[in-house]
LUMDO-345545 format. One record per residue (C-alpha): residue number from 1; residue in three letters; y, z, x. Coordinates in Angstrom, 3 decimals, decimal comma, m for minus. Example, Ala and Ser with C-alpha at 12.3 -4.5 7.8 and 13.67 -1.06 7.14 Angstrom:
2
ATOM pos code       py       pz       px
ATOM   1  ala   m4,500    7,800   12,300
ATOM   2  ser   m1,060    7,140   13,670
This chain:
395
ATOM pos code       py       pz       px
ATOM   1  met  m14,753  m11,219   15,882
ATOM   2  asn  m16,289  m11,758   12,552
ATOM   3  asp  m16,403  m15,332   11,620
ATOM   4  val  m14,486  m14,499    8,305
ATOM   5  phe  m11,388  m14,367   10,449
ATOM   6  arg  m10,947  m17,942   11,559
ATOM   7  gly   m7,700  m19,337   12,792
ATOM   8  val   m5,687  m19,323   16,024
ATOM   9  val   m6,819  m16,246   18,266
ATOM  10  asp   m4,339  m14,595   20,434
ATOM  11  ala   m5,922  m12,493   23,116
ATOM  12  arg   m3,916   m9,517   22,624
ATOM  13  ala   m2,695   m7,880   19,288
ATOM  14  glu    0,069   m6,357   21,078
ATOM  15  asn    1,529   m9,914   21,424
ATOM  16  leu    1,267  m10,400   17,705
ATOM  17  leu    3,276   m7,295   17,136
ATOM  18  ser    5,848   m7,554   19,852
ATOM  19  gly    6,416  m11,378   18,862
ATOM  20  tyr    7,170  m10,690   15,306
ATOM  21  arg   10,455  m11,877   13,884
ATOM  22  ser   12,198  m11,318   10,698
ATOM  23  glu   11,808  m15,032    9,866
ATOM  24  asn    7,979  m14,672   10,124
ATOM  25  pro    6,440  m14,666    6,689
ATOM  26  phe    3,801  m12,023    7,093
ATOM  27  phe    2,352   m9,427    9,409
ATOM  28  phe   m0,662   m7,301    8,773
ATOM  29  ala   m2,500   m4,778   11,035
ATOM  30  thr   m5,663   m3,071   10,247
ATOM  31  pro   m8,067   m0,735   12,115
ATOM  32  glu  m10,227   m3,839   12,771
ATOM  33  his   m7,749   m6,758   13,280
ATOM  34  thr   m4,131   m7,911   13,540
ATOM  35  met   m2,531  m11,173   11,994
ATOM  36  arg    0,819  m12,808   11,977
ATOM  37  ala    1,584  m15,778    9,826
ATOM  38  gln    4,108  m18,444   11,009
ATOM  39  gly    5,924  m21,299    9,033
ATOM  40  his    5,741  m21,959    5,249
ATOM  41  tyr    3,396  m24,582    3,858
ATOM  42  ala    3,510  m24,002    0,164
ATOM  43  thr    4,397  m21,295   m2,393
ATOM  44  val    2,170  m20,054   m5,111
ATOM  45  pro    3,627  m20,717   m8,516
ATOM  46  gln    4,530  m17,636  m10,519
ATOM  47  ala    2,031  m16,562  m13,337
ATOM  48  lys    2,140  m14,383  m16,648
ATOM  49  asn   m0,385  m11,942  m15,309
ATOM  50  leu   m2,989  m11,249  m12,445
ATOM  51  ala   m5,910  m13,236  m13,922
ATOM  52  ala   m3,607  m16,295  m14,007
ATOM  53  leu   m2,127  m15,557  m10,643
ATOM  54  ser   m5,630  m15,434   m9,036
ATOM  55  gln   m6,267  m18,930  m10,782
ATOM  56  ala   m2,964  m20,214   m9,249
ATOM  57  val   m3,942  m18,899   m5,760
ATOM  58  asp   m7,334  m20,813   m6,064
ATOM  59  ala   m5,720  m23,758   m6,998
ATOM  60  glu   m3,060  m23,657   m4,247
ATOM  61  leu   m5,769  m23,152   m1,598
ATOM  62  lys   m7,751  m25,956   m2,785
ATOM  63  lys   m4,926  m28,292   m2,978
ATOM  64  ala   m3,920  m27,231    0,575
ATOM  65  arg   m7,350  m27,962    1,975
ATOM  66  cys   m7,573  m31,216    0,175
ATOM  67  gln   m4,139  m32,378    1,835
ATOM  68  gly   m5,631  m31,401    5,233
ATOM  69  his   m4,466  m27,813    6,047
ATOM  70  pro   m6,946  m26,756    8,501
ATOM  71  asn   m7,167  m23,046    7,395
ATOM  72  pro   m5,167  m22,308    4,317
ATOM  73  ile   m4,761  m18,755    3,410
ATOM  74  val   m2,612  m17,006    0,755
ATOM  75  val   m0,569  m14,093    2,112
ATOM  76  gly    2,133  m11,807    0,607
ATOM  77  ala    2,810   m9,106   m2,091
ATOM  78  ile    2,401   m8,529   m5,735
ATOM  79  pro    4,593   m5,951   m7,698
ATOM  80  phe    3,316   m2,731   m9,466
ATOM  81  asp    4,318   m4,459  m12,728
ATOM  82  ala    2,096   m7,565  m12,563
ATOM  83  arg    4,300   m9,198  m15,168
ATOM  84  gln    7,029   m9,303  m12,555
ATOM  85  ala    7,224  m12,324   m9,974
ATOM  86  ala    4,936  m12,039   m6,994
ATOM  87  ser    5,706  m13,296   m3,473
ATOM  88  leu    2,684  m15,190   m2,441
ATOM  89  phe    2,575  m18,221   m0,071
ATOM  90  ile    0,383  m20,317    2,212
ATOM  91  pro    1,745  m20,339    5,881
ATOM  92  gln    1,571  m23,150    8,430
ATOM  93  gln   m0,401  m21,198   10,741
ATOM  94  val   m2,019  m17,598   11,174
ATOM  95  leu   m2,431  m15,938   14,521
ATOM  96  arg   m5,287  m13,364   14,783
ATOM  97  ala   m6,495  m10,780   17,162
ATOM  98  gly   m8,397   m7,438   17,415
ATOM  99  pro   m6,777   m4,053   16,551
ATOM 100  leu   m3,791   m2,687   17,973
ATOM 101  thr   m4,071    0,071   20,561
ATOM 102  ser   m1,894    3,089   19,681
ATOM 103  arg    0,864    3,944   22,198
ATOM 104  ala    3,602    5,498   20,183
ATOM 105  asp    5,710    6,059   23,455
ATOM 106  leu    6,150    2,319   24,073
ATOM 107  val    8,792    2,163   21,364
ATOM 108  ser   11,176    5,049   21,709
ATOM 109  ala   13,094    6,273   18,545
ATOM 110  arg   16,834    5,141   18,348
ATOM 111  thr   19,626    7,279   16,960
ATOM 112  asp   20,986    4,967   14,083
ATOM 113  ala   22,843    6,840   11,578
ATOM 114  phe   22,112    6,619    8,066
ATOM 115  thr   23,545    7,821    4,699
ATOM 116  ile   20,620    8,912    2,534
ATOM 117  thr   20,919    9,097   m1,369
ATOM 118  pro   17,765   10,498   m3,456
ATOM 119  glu   16,984    8,594   m6,528
ATOM 120  pro   16,584   10,485   m8,813
ATOM 121  ala   18,052   13,878   m7,429
ATOM 122  pro   15,344   16,299   m6,512
ATOM 123  gln   15,717   18,692   m9,469
ATOM 124  ile   15,774   15,835  m11,846
ATOM 125  tyr   12,471   14,419  m10,406
ATOM 126  ala   10,952   18,075  m10,837
ATOM 127  asp   12,200   18,115  m14,382
ATOM 128  gly   10,347   14,751  m14,903
ATOM 129  val    7,095   16,330  m13,370
ATOM 130  ala    7,510   19,187  m16,006
ATOM 131  glu    7,865   16,907  m18,853
ATOM 132  ala    4,748   14,890  m17,596
ATOM 133  val    2,870   18,166  m17,519
ATOM 134  arg    3,686   19,003  m20,832
ATOM 135  gln    2,474   15,594  m22,271
ATOM 136  ile   m0,732   15,997  m20,329
ATOM 137  lys   m1,309   19,367  m21,782
ATOM 138  asp   m0,551   17,920  m25,457
ATOM 139  asn   m3,546   15,584  m24,522
ATOM 140  met   m1,357   12,401  m24,319
ATOM 141  leu   m2,990   11,543  m21,120
ATOM 142  ser   m4,903   13,031  m18,200
ATOM 143  lys   m2,790   11,933  m15,047
ATOM 144  val    0,376   10,066  m14,370
ATOM 145  val    1,938    9,253  m11,019
ATOM 146  leu    5,579    9,756  m10,854
ATOM 147  ala    7,708    8,415   m7,962
ATOM 148  arg   11,117    8,842   m6,497
ATOM 149  ala   13,105    6,700   m4,053
ATOM 150  leu   15,598    7,414   m1,134
ATOM 151  asp   18,384    4,857   m0,598
ATOM 152  leu   19,371    4,481    3,080
ATOM 153  thr   22,458    2,640    4,199
ATOM 154  ala   23,431    2,026    7,806
ATOM 155  ala   26,487    0,619    9,594
ATOM 156  glu   24,615   m2,513   10,763
ATOM 157  ala   21,866   m4,643    9,644
ATOM 158  ile   18,414   m2,923    9,887
ATOM 159  asp   16,128   m4,170   12,587
ATOM 160  val   12,866   m4,821   10,597
ATOM 161  pro   10,819   m5,859   13,816
ATOM 162  tyr   11,745   m2,657   15,412
ATOM 163  leu   10,638   m0,594   12,408
ATOM 164  leu    7,533   m2,497   11,996
ATOM 165  glu    6,618   m1,803   15,578
ATOM 166  arg    7,490    1,907   15,328
ATOM 167  leu    5,117    2,114   12,188
ATOM 168  ala    2,256    0,175   13,695
ATOM 169  arg    2,304    2,327   16,818
ATOM 170  arg    2,262    5,443   14,930
ATOM 171  asn   m0,283    4,607   12,152
ATOM 172  arg   m3,127    2,816   13,899
ATOM 173  phe   m5,790    3,967   11,180
ATOM 174  gly   m3,967    2,518    8,385
ATOM 175  tyr   m2,572   m0,790    7,250
ATOM 176  thr    0,876   m1,766    8,627
ATOM 177  phe    2,656   m4,751    6,918
ATOM 178  ala    5,719   m6,837    6,663
ATOM 179  val    6,278   m9,347    4,103
ATOM 180  asn    9,411  m11,752    4,080
ATOM 181  leu   10,039  m11,715    0,185
ATOM 182  ala   10,715  m14,770   m1,646
ATOM 183  gly   14,475  m15,066   m2,356
ATOM 184  ala   17,138  m14,070   m0,170
ATOM 185  glu   18,328  m11,223   m2,298
ATOM 186  gln   14,921   m9,417   m1,885
ATOM 187  gly   14,879   m9,001    1,789
ATOM 188  ala   11,680   m7,628    3,466
ATOM 189  leu    9,053   m5,304    2,558
ATOM 190  val    7,595   m3,242    5,334
ATOM 191  gly    5,410   m0,275    5,393
ATOM 192  ala    2,225    1,636    6,640
ATOM 193  ser   m0,298    2,067    3,795
ATOM 194  pro   m3,340    4,417    4,236
ATOM 195  glu   m5,159    3,051    1,149
ATOM 196  leu   m7,328   m0,064    1,070
ATOM 197  leu   m7,514   m1,334   m2,491
ATOM 198  leu  m10,135   m3,988   m1,914
ATOM 199  ser  m11,578   m6,180    0,928
ATOM 200  arg  m14,196   m8,857    0,634
ATOM 201  arg  m16,068  m10,412    3,529
ATOM 202  gly  m18,898  m12,788    2,250
ATOM 203  thr  m20,561  m10,967   m0,425
ATOM 204  gln  m19,740   m7,361    0,872
ATOM 205  val  m16,931   m5,621   m0,959
ATOM 206  arg  m15,107   m2,321   m0,016
ATOM 207  ser  m12,620   m0,128   m1,652
ATOM 208  asn  m11,178    3,018   m0,235
ATOM 209  pro   m9,359    4,939   m3,041
ATOM 210  leu   m7,114    8,053   m2,037
ATOM 211  ala   m6,063   10,835   m4,387
ATOM 212  gly   m5,325   14,414   m3,737
ATOM 213  ser   m3,078   15,095   m0,781
ATOM 214  ala   m1,574   17,900    1,501
ATOM 215  ala    1,049   17,648    4,052
ATOM 216  arg    0,121   17,853    7,601
ATOM 217  ala    1,140   21,017    9,754
ATOM 218  lys    2,358   21,027   13,391
ATOM 219  asn    0,323   24,207   14,273
ATOM 220  gln   m3,318   23,064   14,645
ATOM 221  leu   m4,695   26,253   12,885
ATOM 222  glu   m2,392   25,707    9,963
ATOM 223  asp   m3,261   22,050    9,895
ATOM 224  ala   m6,962   22,666    9,773
ATOM 225  his   m6,557   25,333    7,070
ATOM 226  arg   m4,649   22,882    4,897
ATOM 227  ser   m7,212   20,107    5,229
ATOM 228  gln  m10,010   22,593    4,023
ATOM 229  ala   m7,937   24,026    1,356
ATOM 230  leu   m7,518   20,267   m0,025
ATOM 231  leu  m11,358   19,820    0,105
ATOM 232  arg  m11,779   23,012   m2,050
ATOM 233  ser   m8,714   22,289   m4,450
ATOM 234  ala  m10,052   22,007   m8,072
ATOM 235  lys   m6,838   20,246   m9,025
ATOM 236  asp   m7,185   17,751   m6,254
ATOM 237  leu  m10,758   17,132   m6,655
ATOM 238  his  m10,279   16,451  m10,286
ATOM 239  glu   m7,403   14,046   m9,663
ATOM 240  his   m9,528   12,121   m7,086
ATOM 241  lys  m12,611   11,798   m9,295
ATOM 242  val  m10,440   10,044  m12,018
ATOM 243  val   m9,422    7,572   m9,399
ATOM 244  ala  m12,837    6,938   m7,774
ATOM 245  asp  m14,355    6,683  m11,054
ATOM 246  ala  m11,916    4,063  m12,275
ATOM 247  val  m12,411    2,100   m9,069
ATOM 248  ala  m16,053    2,026   m9,352
ATOM 249  lys  m15,921    1,055  m13,101
ATOM 250  gly  m13,719   m1,818  m12,132
ATOM 251  leu  m16,113   m3,113   m9,572
ATOM 252  arg  m19,358   m2,725  m11,206
ATOM 253  pro  m19,292   m5,765  m13,345
ATOM 254  tyr  m18,807   m7,779  m10,230
ATOM 255  cys  m21,561   m6,139   m8,038
ATOM 256  arg  m25,254   m6,241   m7,752
ATOM 257  thr  m25,248   m2,903   m5,850
ATOM 258  leu  m22,429   m0,357   m5,488
ATOM 259  asp  m22,490    2,775   m3,283
ATOM 260  val  m20,159    5,446   m4,555
ATOM 261  pro  m19,990    8,801   m2,621
ATOM 262  ala  m20,893   11,743   m4,551
ATOM 263  asn  m18,073   13,784   m3,140
ATOM 264  pro  m14,797   12,774   m1,330
ATOM 265  ser  m14,188   13,202    2,519
ATOM 266  leu  m11,068   13,677    4,292
ATOM 267  ile   m8,865   11,175    6,066
ATOM 268  asn   m5,456   11,787    7,650
ATOM 269  thr   m2,292    9,911    8,594
ATOM 270  glu    0,596   11,136   10,813
ATOM 271  ala    2,070   12,990    8,007
ATOM 272  met   m0,663   13,573    5,246
ATOM 273  trp   m4,111   14,638    4,554
ATOM 274  his   m5,987   12,699    1,740
ATOM 275  leu   m9,273   12,942   m0,267
ATOM 276  ser  m11,053    9,679    0,407
ATOM 277  ser  m14,073    7,861   m1,260
ATOM 278  asp  m15,376    4,786    0,845
ATOM 279  ile  m16,955    2,660   m1,986
ATOM 280  arg  m19,141   m0,240   m0,812
ATOM 281  gly  m20,830   m2,941   m2,734
ATOM 282  glu  m22,628   m6,418   m2,725
ATOM 283  leu  m21,266   m9,014   m4,825
ATOM 284  ala  m23,337  m10,455   m7,714
ATOM 285  his  m20,780  m13,405   m8,333
ATOM 286  pro  m19,947  m14,650   m4,957
ATOM 287  ala  m17,266  m16,811   m6,692
ATOM 288  ala  m15,097  m13,633   m7,180
ATOM 289  ser  m12,298  m13,800   m4,703
ATOM 290  ser  m10,838  m10,802   m3,137
ATOM 291  leu   m7,693  m11,278   m5,204
ATOM 292  leu   m9,704  m11,531   m8,442
ATOM 293  leu  m11,347   m8,243   m7,403
ATOM 294  ala   m8,270   m6,524   m6,530
ATOM 295  ala   m6,775   m7,614   m9,728
ATOM 296  ser   m9,565   m5,879  m11,564
ATOM 297  leu   m8,616   m2,670  m10,081
ATOM 298  his   m4,812   m2,833  m10,278
ATOM 299  pro   m3,127   m0,509  m10,788
ATOM 300  thr   m5,516    2,273  m10,093
ATOM 301  pro   m5,049    5,717  m11,316
ATOM 302  ala   m3,899    6,577   m7,709
ATOM 303  val   m0,746    4,686   m8,342
ATOM 304  cys   m0,300    4,877  m12,160
ATOM 305  gly   m2,457    7,323  m13,971
ATOM 306  phe   m5,031    7,548  m16,535
ATOM 307  pro   m5,254    6,059  m19,140
ATOM 308  ser   m3,347    3,427  m17,378
ATOM 309  glu   m1,522    2,097  m20,511
ATOM 310  lys   m0,214    5,478  m21,376
ATOM 311  ala    0,533    6,368  m17,820
ATOM 312  phe    2,441    3,136  m17,379
ATOM 313  asp    4,526    3,836  m20,436
ATOM 314  leu    5,459    7,223  m19,485
ATOM 315  ile    6,496    6,093  m15,846
ATOM 316  ser    8,885    3,706  m17,648
ATOM 317  gln   10,484    6,634  m19,601
ATOM 318  ile   10,720    9,090  m16,638
ATOM 319  glu   11,385    6,984  m13,586
ATOM 320  pro   14,925    5,968  m13,420
ATOM 321  phe   14,396    2,796  m11,189
ATOM 322  asp   12,386   m0,342  m10,962
ATOM 323  arg    9,193    0,238   m8,596
ATOM 324  gly    9,343   m3,438   m7,616
ATOM 325  phe    6,733   m4,053   m5,047
ATOM 326  tyr    6,048   m0,540   m4,432
ATOM 327  ala    2,661    0,716   m5,677
ATOM 328  gly    1,838   m2,983   m5,873
ATOM 329  met   m0,518   m4,608   m3,367
ATOM 330  val    0,025   m6,563   m0,251
ATOM 331  gly   m2,543   m8,742    1,805
ATOM 332  trp   m4,364  m12,012    2,023
ATOM 333  cys   m6,965  m14,356    0,646
ATOM 334  asp   m8,582  m17,259    2,038
ATOM 335  ser  m10,030  m20,559    0,641
ATOM 336  glu  m13,557  m18,899    0,603
ATOM 337  gly  m12,407  m15,837   m1,296
ATOM 338  asn  m12,386  m13,463    1,696
ATOM 339  gly   m9,458  m11,075    2,212
ATOM 340  glu   m7,863   m7,790    2,067
ATOM 341  trp   m5,169   m6,069   m0,135
ATOM 342  val   m3,979   m2,669    0,310
ATOM 343  val   m1,842   m0,400   m1,991
ATOM 344  thr    1,813   m0,850   m1,111
ATOM 345  leu    2,522    2,717   m0,144
ATOM 346  arg    4,598    4,482    2,508
ATOM 347  cys    6,886    1,531    2,392
ATOM 348  ala   10,517    0,373    2,147
ATOM 349  gln   12,330   m2,595    0,863
ATOM 350  val   14,993   m3,771    3,288
ATOM 351  his   18,072   m5,916    2,602
ATOM 352  gly   20,726   m6,191    5,289
ATOM 353  asn   21,928   m2,808    6,154
ATOM 354  ser   20,341   m1,114    3,343
ATOM 355  met   16,795   m0,051    2,419
ATOM 356  arg   14,894    1,945   m0,408
ATOM 357  leu   11,980    4,088    0,480
ATOM 358  phe    9,416    5,097   m2,129
ATOM 359  ala    6,991    8,080   m2,456
ATOM 360  gly    4,977    9,338   m5,422
ATOM 361  ala    2,600   12,065   m6,523
ATOM 362  gly   m0,177   12,415   m8,905
ATOM 363  val    0,582   14,796  m11,771
ATOM 364  val   m2,118   16,486  m13,825
ATOM 365  ala   m2,221   19,497  m15,977
ATOM 366  glu   m2,433   21,907  m13,004
ATOM 367  ser    0,670   20,480  m11,199
ATOM 368  glu    3,617   22,398  m10,330
ATOM 369  pro    7,042   20,531  m10,219
ATOM 370  ala    7,994   22,030   m6,774
ATOM 371  ser    4,674   21,162   m5,154
ATOM 372  glu    4,891   17,674   m6,344
ATOM 373  leu    8,504   17,307   m5,035
ATOM 374  ala    7,439   18,762   m1,702
ATOM 375  glu    4,432   16,185   m1,560
ATOM 376  thr    6,791   13,156   m2,025
ATOM 377  ala    8,984   14,648    0,620
ATOM 378  ala    6,049   14,789    2,931
ATOM 379  lys    5,235   11,275    2,211
ATOM 380  phe    8,558   10,100    3,011
ATOM 381  arg    8,060   11,331    6,558
ATOM 382  thr    6,091    8,191    7,486
ATOM 383  met    9,064    5,839    7,076
ATOM 384  leu   11,539    8,507    8,294
ATOM 385  asn    9,900    9,233   11,483
ATOM 386  ala    9,595    5,717   12,214
ATOM 387  leu   13,367    5,344   11,794
ATOM 388  gly   13,852    8,516   14,205
ATOM 389  leu   14,820   10,493   11,247
ATOM 390  ala   13,047   14,021   11,593
ATOM 391  gln   13,751   15,380    8,109
ATOM 392  glu   12,119   18,537    7,180
ATOM 393  gly   11,561   20,217    3,667
ATOM 394  ala   12,391   18,568    0,385
ATOM 395  leu   14,927   15,676    0,309
């Protein structure tokens, strides 16, 4: 295992997953490794912005090491609106292992009953997309990402470890996470994101922005047709270019070299096809931590829009709810600056017997409200399938 990943090593990633409990502060599984945090050592103080938060993280890690912590690491989640309170802390211990093997049949679906309430109603969301298209065509901005939510309520408390295990088994090529959020009223954040915002290992950095999406089809021929249509879609290629260009622009000041693909490639999850750019570079400033680098990118046009200030304002006008940690970032950073941060997508915030699911779609001038509504419905499938809820069509 790469020496960046120090700590207590468990021989099997499956043990880390099956041993996860709701009181564990953090779980994170990637295509390359798995980690589970245990115990609470310190909480990172709140900060007014991401730059100040990055400084606070550096200070807490240094303090922990000076106090004798053998391997201090900050883990947790940061909201979409970085002015809101983050949930970052140093655990007592981190257990690490290699990647999970995918055996979805190991965790069978249950038949829990949920009431499901869309927020906003589908037609109101479609109307919001139409308004965004109008503003884009009036040259107010070039892209905005509009999200909606599903509120689910069960008769009993939602089993977060069960949900996490279902997600991890079904999404081994993505990033599965669970964060025990600070404050009892916030509950847990759990999800399976396909999108790496930033990783740093020594002087090597990587970002994998995704933008431009199509729902998977059960029929193999139709699924292949959809993937190739996505690769040829002028609308989706434009949407992706806006995001990839913004990520490259954010990283260049920190990098000696930066390799940006000329054209996107395809990646897929269980529910979606995505256009992907695998951007890699070598740091010119080794002091830049993974969190500082991630902060320079957040929020990308993949979850906000472009220009970001105008898109952020339009999101506030149209979306009838607070995104909270959705479309923020979740991950870790160690005392040497290494770490990984993923975009908080395909996720839910769970509290007791209720949970809120989130999904968004990128809106550009060529967007059609019905298509963007359908895209959000397809993105909800990651969480709904993990809950054993086989929903078809727009919700």
